[in-house]
N, C-alpha and C positions, 0 to 999 in steps of 0.2 A: 504494500500500500504506500510505499515511499514516493511514488510518482503521482499519487492521488492528490487532487486539489480539494480544498475544504468545500468549495461549491459543488464539485462532482460527488463528493461523499454525502453531502446533504441531500442532493437529488436522489441518489441511490437509497438513502435511508428513508426518505419520504415515500418512495415507491414500495419499499419493503413494508412500511407501516400500512399503506393502502392495501397491499396484498393480504396482510395479516388481519386487518380490520374487516375485509370482505368475508373472511371465514371460508373461502372456497378451496383452500389448499389441504391436501392430505396431511396427516399428522407429521410424518417424517419430513416432508417438504417445508411445512410450517416451522418445525424445529430448526431445520437448516437455515431458513431465511431469518429466523429469530437470532441465531448465532451470528450470521452475517451482519445483521442490524446492530448487535451488541458491539462487534468489532468496529463498525463504522461510527457508532456513537462514541466509543472510547477514542478513536482517531480524532473526531471533531472536537471532543472535549480537550484533548491534548493540544490541538492547534489553537483553540481559543485561549488556553492557559499560556502557551508560548507567546501569543500575540499580546495578551495582557501584560506579560512580563516585559516585552519589548516597549510597549507604550509607557509603562512605569519607568523604565530606564530613560526614555526620551524626556520624561517630565522632571527628572532629577535636576535640581538647581546646582549652582556652582559649589555649594557647601555640602552636597551629597545627600541632602534630605529630600524627601518626596512628599509633596502635598497632594493628596487625593481629593478630587471633587467630581461631582457628577458632570458628565458631558452635556452641554447645552448647545445645540446647533447655532442658536442666535449669537452666542459668544464668539463663534469662529468667523462670523460674517462681518465684514466692514460695511460702512454706510454705502459704499458703491457697489457691493455685491448684490446679486439677486438670487432668489431661491428657485 
């Protein structure tokens, strides 16, 4: 799964959820798809965790401390930007 993208994994995971929710799969196939979904879920969680750590590093100030605050889209736009 090393060449997998986060977006690709999410699409696969969504498809697996749809298949499982439909309830039309035989038990063995449902179990196989569930296992695949768990692997994809773990991969996505790891990618999100890595991304959060990278963002935290980028937010560090020159003293090495990190101030965490909620992301507000309005704060990132200047007066000349449009949404």
